[in-house]
N, C-alpha and C positions, 0 to 999 in steps of 0.2 A: 799360842793358838787361841787360847781362851779369851785373850784380850782382843784379838781380831774379831772373834765371833761376837763379843760384847759390843764392839764398835759397830759391827754390821747390824746387830739387832737394834742398837740405838739409832743408827742411821736409817734403817728400814722403816720404823714407825714414823720417824720425823719426815721422811719423804712422802709416805703415803698420806699422812694427815693434811699437809698443806695442799696436796693435789686436788682432793675433792673440794676443798674450800675455794681454791683458785679456779678450778674448772667450773664449779657450779655457779659461782657469782658471775664470772665474765660470760659464760655460755647463756645464762638466762637473761642477763641484761642486754647483750647485743641482739639476741634472738628477737626480743620484743620490738626494738626499733626496726629490725630487718623486716618483720612481718608487717609492721605499720608502713614501712616504705614500699613494700610490695603491693599492698592493697591499693594505694593511690595509683600505682602503675597499671592496675587492671584495666582502666578505661582505654588504655592504648591498644587493647586486644581487638576493638572494632576495625583495626587496620586490615584484618583478614577479610578480604572481599569475596572469596570464593564460597566459604561455608560458614555463615553466621550461626551462632549457637541457637538452641531452641528458644531460650529466653528472649533472645533478640528477635527471633521470628515471631514470637507471640506479641512482643512490643510493636513490631512493625505491622502485624496484623490488626492490632487494636486501633491505631490511627486510621488504617485503611477502612475499617468498619465504620469509623466516625465520618469519614469523607462521604460515603454514600448516604449516610444519615442526613448530611447537609443538603445533598442534591434533591431529595424529595421535598425539602423545604422550599427550594427554589422553584420546583415544579408546582408546588402548591401556590406559590405567589403568582405563577404564570397563569394558573387556571382562571382567576378573576379577570385576567386580560382577555380571555376568550369570550367573556360576557360582552365585549365590544362588538361581537358578531352582529347583533341587531342593527347597530349603526351602519354596518356594511350592507345589510339588507335594505335599509331605508335609502341608501345612496342611489340605487337604480330607479326608485320611485319618482324623484324629480326629473329623471331623464325621460320618463314616459311622455310628459307633455311637450317634449321638444318637437315632435312631429307636427302637431296641429298649429302651434302659434309661437308667439314672441317671448314667452316667459324665459326660456333658457338663453335667448339671444340678447336679452337686455343687459346681462352681466358682461357680455363680450363686446357689445356695441359701443362705439366711441363717436363723438361728434368731431368731424373733420371739416376744414374750410376748403371748398373746391371753387376754382375759378369759374365765373359765369359762362365763359366761352367753352368750357368743357361739359356743360350741362345741356342736354337735348330733350325736347318735348317728347312725351309719351306717344307711341305710335297710335294713330286714330283717336287721339285724345278728344272726348266728346264735349269737354267744357271749354268755352271760349275765355280768353283773357281780355277783358274789355277795359278800355280807358274811360271809366265812369267815376262817379262820386266815391264809390267804395274803394276803387283803386287809388284815388288821390288821398283818401284818408289813410290807406295802408302805407303809401309812400311817406307821408308825414310821420307816421309811427316808426317806420324804419329809420328815418333820419334822426329821430329823437332817441330811440332805444335800441335800434338795430333789429335784426330778425330774431325774435325771442323763441320761435318754434322751428327747429331744424327741418329741412326738407328730407323726404325719403327718396333715395335714388338707388339704382342698381347698375352694375358695370355693363358696358356695351361690348359686343364682340369687335366692333370697328374702332374701339377706343373711346374714352370719355365715359359719361354716365347718362343714363336715361332717368328723367324725373318721373317718379311714381306719384308723389304728392308734394306740391310746392311750386306749381307753375306761376301763380300770382306773386308768390314771395320772390321768385327769381326776377320777374318783371319789376316789382317794386324796388328790389335791390339795384337793378340796372338804372331805373329812373332816379334813385337816390344818390347815384354816383359811386356805388361800391363795385369793386372788382371781383369779390368772391362772396360766398354765403355759407353758413353752417349747414352741414348735411349729415345724414346717417346712411351709410352704405349697407345694403342688404342684398344677398344673393337670392333672388326670387325667380321662380318660374313665371312663364307668361300668365298662367291662370292665377297664381298667387298675386302677381303684380296688378292684374286687372281688378281682382276682388278688392284689394286694399285701396287702389286708386279710386274706385267708385265709392266705397264706404267713407273714405276720408273726405272726399269732395262733397258728397251729399250731406255729411254731418257738419262740415266746417263752413261751407258757403251759405251766405244769407239769401242771396237771390239766384235762383236757378230757373232757367227757361224750360218750358215743357219739352222742347225738342232735346235739350241737354239731358234732362232726366230720362227721357224715353231711350236715347242712345246708350246712356250709362247702364240703365237697368237691363237692356238687351245684352250688352257686353258681359255684365255680371252673371246673367242667367246662362249664357253659353259657357262661361268659364266654370260655373258650378256643375253644369251638365258634363263637361269634359273631365272634371275632377272625379265625379261620381262614376264615370265609365272606367276609371283606372282601378288597379288593385293595390296602389301604393299607400293607401290610407291617408291621403292628403285631406280628405273631407273631414270635418269635425264629427266625432262620434255622436255628439248630441243631435246631429242632423240626419243620422242614419235612419232610413225608412221613410223619410219625407221627400215630397216632390220638390223639384228644383225651384218652381215658382213660389212654393211655400217657404223655402229657405230664404229666397230673395225678399219676400214680404216681411219675414221676421227680422232680418238684419237691418231693414230700412224702416221698420215700424209702420208698415203699410198693410192694407188689406190685399188679399190675393187677387181679388177682382180688379182692384185699382192698379196693381202691377201689370195685369194682363192688358188693361186699357192703355196704359202708358207704352207698353211694348208694341201694341198695335199701331200706335201713332207713327212708327217707323215706316209704315206702308204709305204715308202721305207723300205727295210730290213736294218738292222744295217750296213752291209758291204757297201752297196751302199750309205747310209747316211754318213758313214765315208769318202768314196771317194769324196763325194761332199764337205764335210768340209775341206778336204785336197786340194781342187781345182783340183782334178784329174778327176772330172766329172762335166760337165757344168750344170748350173741351169735349163735351159729349157729342156735339155736332161734328167735330173733327173725327172722333172715333167712328161715327157712322159713315162719314165720307171715306174713311180709310179702306172700306170694303168695296168701294167703287173702283173700276178699272182706271189705270193711269191716264189713259186718253181722255176719259170723261172728267177725271179730276182736273186736268188742265183746262177743260171747258168751264168747269165750275169756278176756277180761280179767275178766269177772264170775266165771267159774269159778275162775280163779286166786285171786281175792280171797276167795271163799267157802270154798275148800278149803285156803287157805294153802299152796298147792303149785303149782309151775310144771310145765308139760309137758316131757318129755324131748325130745331131738332126734328120736328115732324116732317119738314120738307126734305131734310137730309135722309131720313128713313125711307121716304118715297123714292128718292133718287137711287138708293141702294137696292130697293126691291125691283125697280125698273131695270137697273143695270144687270141684276142677276137674270132677268128674263130677256136680256139683250134688246131692250126697248128704249134705252136711254141714249140720247144724242144731244148735240149742241142746241137745237131748237127746243127740244123738250125741257132742257135745263133752263133756258131763258124763260120759257112759259111758266115753269114752276117758280122761278125767282121773282117774276112779276106779279104773282098771285098775292092777294092780301093775306097777311099773316093773321093768326088769331088775335083777338083783342088782348089776350093774356100776354102775348109776346111783344106788343108794341105800345108805345106811348107817343102821342102826336104833339109836337110843338111847332107852332107856325113860325114863318120867317119873321113876322113883325115882332113876335115875342122874343125871339133870339137876337134880333138886331139891337135891342137895348144893351146887350152884353158883349156882342162881338162886332168886329168891323165888317165892311162889305167884302173885303178880300179873303175872309175866313171861309174855308170850305166846310161843307156839312160834316165830313169826317173829322176835321179838326175841332169843330164845335162839340161833336159827340165825345171825343177823347177828353176835352177839357171838362165837360160836364161830369163825366165818369170820375175823373181825377178829383174834382171838388166834392163829389158825393163820397168818395173813399175817405177823404180828409174829414168830412163831417161825421162819417160813421165812426172813425177812430176817436174823435172828440166825444161822441156819445158814449162810447165804452168807458172812457176815462171818467165821465160824470157818473156812470152807473156804479162804479166800484165803491166810491165813498158812501153812496146811498145804501148799498148792501151792507157795508160795515156798520153803519148807524143802525140799521134794522137788526143786525145780529147782536149789537150791544144792548138794544132795548129788550 
């Protein structure tokens, strides 16, 4: 029994001693790697979609706070873009002048070539297209260079185009053998077309007959009056408050009184108007005769043709006064025309003096016209001689 107890005592401490050594070493050593292995596995926890931990919520809140911080930066960058608002305000300002004139249309206008047979003359066009020296010079220029300045036209309701400015260019193109010509198409009202037609022709034509100017100014005056009666604002703001004849005078660089006189010439009968265009009747005399009745105007035209002499301004004034009193007739007109004019108004040349320069078949009227033409040429030469003399005096 004692031996068994001794063996058990010897075995008991031997069993207990290795157990702590064995258990302590393997338990501490594997636990360290297990903890190390578990820590890297912790990132797998975000798989929980329903309830993230508070730390994750704070982390998620942090980037969200940064995102709105970036948004104000973008808005701050957009604020200087709002400074472009002044440019938007200036955009309507150029649209303002669209109503009065051509400034806005110039960007849209294009030159197009239109066939000559599609171009029609302006209704009641006051300017004649004459086959004269000026036209022949234009035809030669068109053959050499073509039409350098496009015509202004507007669409017609019946088809084709109505010429506002460019009647002579159309004729020159036709005589030059062309089938079309350059044009600018504009949508113009009747009043706008008349105003532009008159201004372009008066400024571009070198030779204008008094009858043409008289008709053109009358058309322009009526168009301006029509525009002024509207509330559409078609009339130029600069002309607001001015009378129609004042506007016409300014646009054509004329005196108001001169405009009124030209417009008054439209009251002449065709025969007297023709005599004025032919320079057989003076301008101021023609204005006086325009106040005479149409019937007596025809008597005056016959008297001028039969006597080969035109009345003076004083005689025309007397005829006007007698006509107003209903005392003028054909016999009175002949009597006035046969009166001797004042010495200031006449220069006497005998037939013997004129026969040295004209043939026997030359009529007195042809002699007079030739003399006046020679005097005009002489006057032009005198002006050319005066210019260098004035320059020499200025240099001294």
